[in-house]
C-alpha positions as CSV (number, residue, x, y, z in Angstrom):
1,M,-22.6,8.7,-35.3
2,N,-19.8,6.0,-36.4
3,W,-20.8,3.1,-35.3
4,W,-17.5,2.0,-35.2
5,F,-16.0,4.6,-33.0
6,V,-19.5,3.6,-30.6
7,L,-18.0,0.4,-30.7
8,L,-14.5,0.8,-30.4
9,C,-15.1,3.3,-27.2
10,L,-17.9,0.2,-25.5
11,G,-14.5,-2.1,-26.1
12,V,-12.0,0.1,-23.9
13,I,-15.0,0.5,-21.4
14,A,-15.5,-2.9,-20.5
15,F,-11.5,-3.3,-20.9
16,L,-11.1,-0.9,-18.4
17,A,-13.9,-2.3,-16.4
18,W,-12.3,-5.6,-16.5
19,R,-9.2,-4.2,-15.5
20,T,-10.6,-2.3,-12.4
21,A,-12.4,-6.0,-11.5
22,V,-9.1,-7.9,-11.6
23,L,-7.0,-5.6,-10.0
24,V,-10.0,-4.5,-6.5
25,R,-9.9,-8.7,-6.7
26,G,-6.2,-8.8,-6.1
27,I,-6.0,-5.6,-3.6
28,N,-8.8,-7.4,-1.8
29,Q,-6.8,-10.4,-1.0
30,R,-3.7,-8.8,-0.4
31,L,-5.7,-6.6,3.0
32,A,-7.2,-10.3,3.8
33,E,-3.4,-12.1,3.7
34,L,-2.4,-8.7,5.6
35,D,-5.7,-9.3,8.8
36,E,-4.7,-12.9,8.9
37,E,-1.0,-12.1,9.4
38,R,-2.4,-8.8,12.1
39,A,-4.2,-11.6,14.0
40,R,-1.7,-14.4,14.2
41,N,0.9,-11.3,15.3
42,P,-0.8,-8.9,17.2
43,L,1.1,-5.4,17.9
44,D,2.8,-5.1,20.9
45,P,2.5,-1.4,22.3
46,F,5.3,-1.3,23.8
47,S,7.8,-2.6,21.3
48,A,6.5,-0.7,19.3
49,L,7.0,2.5,21.1
50,M,11.3,1.4,21.7
51,E,10.8,1.2,17.9
52,L,9.8,4.3,17.5
53,Y,12.2,5.0,20.3
54,R,15.0,3.7,18.1
55,L,14.5,5.5,15.0
56,Q,14.2,9.2,17.1
57,E,17.3,8.4,18.6
58,R,19.5,6.8,15.7
59,S,17.6,9.9,13.4
60,Q,19.1,12.9,16.5
61,R,22.4,10.4,16.1
62,K,22.6,11.5,12.3
63,S,21.5,15.2,12.7
64,R,23.9,15.3,15.6
65,S,27.0,13.7,13.5
66,H,26.5,16.2,10.2
67,E,26.3,19.1,12.7
68,N,29.8,18.2,13.6
69,D,31.3,17.2,9.8
């Protein structure tokens, strides 16, 4: 058994576990920030619906203008 290879693999595994923990901590922090922001500014369903209608209308206008070209 090659002990150097085993030690190298253990080192790589330790590095990857540490890196994963750092990334998970960052993701959890970002999710907490988003939750705080959402709690301060709750979504107004009527304004969200109007925004969807606006986007749909804009998309339909673009498709019509490309058909006319």
